[in-house]
C-alpha positions as CSV (number, residue, x, y, z in Angstrom):
1,M,89.3,105.8,96.7
2,E,90.5,103.4,99.3
3,T,88.2,102.2,102.1
4,E,89.3,102.6,105.7
5,K,89.5,98.8,105.9
6,E,91.9,98.7,103.0
7,I,94.0,101.3,104.6
8,L,94.2,99.3,107.9
9,D,94.9,96.1,106.0
10,S,97.8,97.9,104.4
11,L,99.1,98.9,107.8
12,V,98.8,95.3,109.1
13,A,100.6,93.9,106.0
14,F,103.0,96.9,106.1
15,N,102.9,96.9,102.3
16,R,103.4,100.7,101.9
17,P,105.9,103.2,103.2
18,L,105.2,104.6,106.7
19,E,105.3,108.1,105.2
20,E,102.3,107.2,103.1
21,L,100.5,105.2,105.8
22,V,100.8,107.6,108.7
23,P,98.5,110.4,107.3
24,L,96.0,107.8,106.2
25,V,96.0,105.7,109.4
26,W,96.3,108.4,112.1
27,P,92.7,109.7,111.9
28,L,91.3,106.2,112.0
29,K,92.3,105.8,115.6
30,F,89.5,107.9,116.8
31,R,86.6,106.9,114.6
32,Y,85.7,103.4,115.8
33,S,84.1,101.8,118.8
34,A,84.3,98.4,117.1
35,P,87.0,96.7,114.9
36,I,86.8,96.7,111.2
37,T,89.8,94.4,110.5
38,H,92.2,92.1,112.4
39,I,95.8,91.3,112.9
40,T,97.2,87.8,113.3
41,R,100.3,86.3,114.7
42,Q,101.4,85.5,111.1
43,D,101.0,89.2,110.1
44,I,103.4,90.2,112.8
45,I,105.8,87.4,112.1
46,S,105.9,88.4,108.5
47,V,106.8,92.0,109.3
48,M,109.5,90.8,111.7
49,N,111.0,88.5,109.1
50,R,111.1,91.4,106.7
51,Y,113.0,93.4,109.3
52,L,115.5,90.5,109.7
53,A,115.9,90.4,105.9
54,G,117.0,94.0,106.0
55,E,114.0,95.6,104.4
56,F,113.9,98.3,107.1
57,D,115.6,99.3,110.3
58,G,114.6,98.9,113.9
59,D,113.2,102.4,114.2
60,T,110.8,101.6,111.4
61,L,109.8,98.3,113.0
62,E,109.1,100.1,116.3
63,F,107.1,102.8,114.6
64,W,105.0,100.3,112.7
65,A,104.3,98.3,115.9
66,D,103.3,101.6,117.7
67,L,100.9,102.4,114.9
68,V,99.3,99.0,115.1
69,F,99.3,98.8,118.9
70,D,97.7,102.3,119.0
71,R,94.9,101.1,116.8
72,L,94.1,98.1,119.1
73,F,93.7,100.1,122.3
74,Y,93.4,103.8,122.4
75,D,90.7,104.6,125.0
76,V,89.8,101.8,127.3
77,P,87.2,100.3,127.4
78,T,86.6,101.2,123.8
79,S,88.5,99.2,121.3
80,G,90.2,100.6,118.2
81,P,89.6,99.7,114.6
82,L,91.9,96.6,114.8
83,E,91.2,93.3,116.4
84,M,93.7,90.6,117.4
85,E,93.5,87.0,116.3
86,T,91.0,85.1,118.4
87,N,92.5,83.0,121.1
88,Y,96.0,84.6,120.8
89,T,95.3,88.1,122.1
90,D,97.8,87.7,125.0
91,A,100.7,86.7,122.8
92,I,100.0,89.4,120.2
93,D,99.5,92.1,122.8
94,N,102.7,91.1,124.5
95,V,104.8,91.1,121.3
96,L,103.4,94.4,120.0
97,E,104.0,96.1,123.4
98,I,107.6,94.8,123.4
99,L,108.2,96.0,119.8
100,T,106.8,99.4,120.7
101,Y,108.4,100.0,124.1
102,E,111.5,97.9,124.6
103,P,113.8,100.1,122.6
104,E,112.9,103.0,125.0
105,R,113.8,100.7,127.9
106,G,117.3,100.0,126.5
107,H,116.6,96.8,124.6
108,P,117.2,97.4,120.9
109,H,115.7,95.3,118.2
110,T,118.6,93.0,117.7
111,P,118.2,90.0,115.3
112,E,118.4,87.6,118.2
113,F,115.7,89.5,120.1
114,I,113.4,89.6,117.1
115,R,113.9,85.8,116.6
116,Q,112.9,85.2,120.2
117,L,109.7,87.2,119.6
118,I,109.0,85.2,116.4
119,D,109.4,82.0,118.4
120,E,107.1,83.4,121.1
121,L,104.4,84.0,118.5
122,E,104.9,80.7,116.6
123,N,104.6,78.7,119.9
124,A,102.0,80.9,121.6
125,K,99.6,79.1,123.9
126,L,95.9,79.8,123.6
127,D,94.5,82.5,125.8
128,P,93.3,81.3,129.1
129,V,89.5,80.6,129.2
130,E,87.7,83.0,131.4
131,A,85.2,81.4,133.8
């Protein structure tokens, strides 16, 4: 039997079909007040590159991003079971939010748009240091 961390790691890597992941991942949203795994800029870039290679469509990319985004924040101030890469939370949060919501705002996931997001993550600045 898979551990919950293994299930979330599969979500982050997107190495299983959504139809298989959704029923496994959905209940995990509500169980944690502390993260059990993390997502990095490279994880997101990898998924976006697979989209650009034609492995799946824009709706699938959007749904994946929504599943991930929802596991990062679901009930402020409590965090979800996923944690973002240290020092790059602003960039990761921004790209996941764009992947999740921009299609609804009339900005489809075109290859050019996704390449811009990849560039944003690859060249992300460190999060500002809080005083």
